[in-house]
N, C-alpha and C positions, 0 to 999 in steps of 0.2 A: 389282571388283578381286579381292576375296577368293574369288570363284567362278571366276576365271580368264578372265573376258570381257576382250577387247581393245578393243572399241568398242561404242557404244550410240547410239541416236537417241531420246531422251526429252524433252530440254529444248526448250521452245517460247519463243523470246525475244519474248514479247508480254505485254500486260496482259489479264487474263481473270479472271472471277469464280471460276472453279474451278481454274485452273492458270496457268502462265506464269512466266517468269523474264526480265522485260523488259530487264535490264541485261546479260544474257549476250551473248556475241558472236554474230553472225548466221551465221558460217561455222565450219567444224570447228576445235575447240580441244582442247588437251591438258590432261588432269587428272593431276597428279603428286602422289604421296604419298611423303614422305621417311620416314626411320626413326623420327621422333618423331610419326608419324601426323598431320602437318600437310599440308594440301592446298594445292596451287598450281594456278592456272588460267592457261593460256597459249594465245595464238593459234598456229595451225599453218599453216605455209606449205609446201604440198606440194612445190613445186619445190626449195626449200632442203632439205627433208627428203630428197628423192630424191638430190640431189647429195651431201649429207653421208653418207647411208647407203652410197652407192656408194664414196665415198672411204674409209670406215671398214670396209667389208665387213660391215655389220650386216644379216644376212639377214632378220631379223624385227623390226627396230627401228622404232618410230614416234617415238622420242625425239630423233632428230637433226632438229631443226626450228628455224624462226625463231620465237623465243619473245617474248611480251610479257605481263607480269603483268596479270591481269584488273583488279587494283586501280588500275592506271595508265591503263586504257582510258578515253578521253574518252567520256562517256555520250552526247554529241551525235553522235559518230562512232565507234562501237565497232569498226569495221573498220580504223581508222587505225593502221598499224604503225610510227608515227614513233618510238615508245619501245622498239623491239625490242632485246632483249639477246641476247648470244651464249650458246647453251646450254652451252658448255664452261665458262662462268663461273657457272652456276646451282648452287644448293646440292644439287639432286638428282643432277646429273651427277658431283659430287665423290665420291659413295659409291654407285655403282650397285647394290651388293649389297643395300642397304637401301631401295631406291626401287622404286616401281611406277608404271606409266604406263597411261593409259586415254584413248582418243580419243572425244570426244563430237561427234556430227553433229547440230546443232540442226535442227529443222524449219524449212524455208526461209520467209523473209519478204521482202517488198518494202519498201525504205526510201523513204518519201514524207513530205516536210515534217517530217523529224526523227522520224517514228514508223515502227514496224515494222508493216506490213500483212500479216496471215496470208492466204495464198491457195493453199497447196500441198497441199491435201488435205482430207478429211473434209467437214464442213459448209460450209467456205469454198468448196470445189470445187463444191458444189451451190448455194450462195447467190449467188456472184458470176457475172456474165456470162462465158461461156467466152472471149470475146475479151480480157477483162481478164486472166484467168488466163494465157492464151497470151502476151500482151504482157509481163506481169510476169515470167514464168519465162524468156522469151527475153532479157529485160534482165539477169537474173541470169547466164545463160549467156554472152551476147555482150558486154555492157558491163562487168560485174563479173568475168567470166571465171571463174565458179565453177559447179560442179555444183549442182543443187537436189535437195532431199530431198522426195519425194512419198509420201503414204500414202492408203489408202482402206480403209474397213471393209467386210467381206463383206456385212453387212446393208444397206449402201447401194446394193447392186445388186439388191435385192429390194423393188420398189414395192408388192407385195401382202402385205407382212408385217402382222401384226395391229396395230391401233391401240390404244394405251393412253390412256384418258381420265382416269385417276386421277393424272396428273402435271400440273405447272403448264403454263400456256399457253406460257411461254418454252421449256420443255423440249420440248413437242410441236412448236413451231416449229423448234427446232434439229434435232430428230430426223427430222422428216418432210418438210421443205421440199425440193421438187424431186426427190424420190426417183425419179419417173418419167423424169427426164432424165439420171440418173447413168450408166446403161449406154451410151447413145449418146454422151455427152460423153467417157466414158472410152475408148471405141473410137477416137474422133477424136484424143484425147490421145495414144494409143499410136502413132498415125500421124504426129503432128506433132513428136514428140521421140524421141531415141534414149535407151535406158535401160541401166543396168548395176547391179550390186550394190555395196554398200559394200566388201565383201571384195575384189572385183575392182578397185575404185578404189584401195584401199590397195596391192594387189599392183602395179598399174601405176605408181603414183607413189612408192612407198617401197621395196618389196622389191627385192633385187638378184638374185633367182632368175629 
C-alpha cells in the first residue's frame, strides 16, 4: 500500500513448512487500512463491485464490494458469504480520505474434504498428474465460477539445469521432480484454458472506463 500497489498475489491458503496462510480466503479479498493503521480483511465479490462502481461512477475503485470480515469467516467454509456486510456501513468507507485499499489474489487451491489442495503452479504442477490439474482448475472455473491464479518459475522449463547435491533430499525432490515434463505440460495447459492478467480482470469487472 505504501508503495502504491493496487493488487498482489502472494498469499497461498495452504499448510506448508515454509509458507502458507491456511485460513485465508481462497478467492480474491480486499485488505483495507483505516486512519489508525488497523487492517481489515474482506471477501471481494466482483459482480457486486462492478455494479456499485458503475452506480457511483468510481473509475478506479476496488472498494465498492460485497464485504465479509475475515474474522467471521467459517474456517470450514472460508468462501461462505453468509455474513456479508454492506461496505457503506464499514468503518473504512466512513472516512475515505484516511483509508487505503489493496486487493489480494490468493494462489488457487482446490477444496477437498475440508482441506485446500495446491495444484495451480510450481512444484504442484510438476508433481500431480496433468489430468488432476485440469479437472481441478476446471472445477474452479465452472462450478465455483471463479478465475484461477497460475504461476510457473522460469527455471522449471529448464530440465538441463545443474543439479545441487549439497541440499536435503526433500529440497532436491521438490526442485527437480518432473522437470523434463514441465514444458510439454505447459504447452498443453495453454491450449486447454484461456488466460488473462489480473489487471485486465480488474478492468473488466470493476472499472467503469
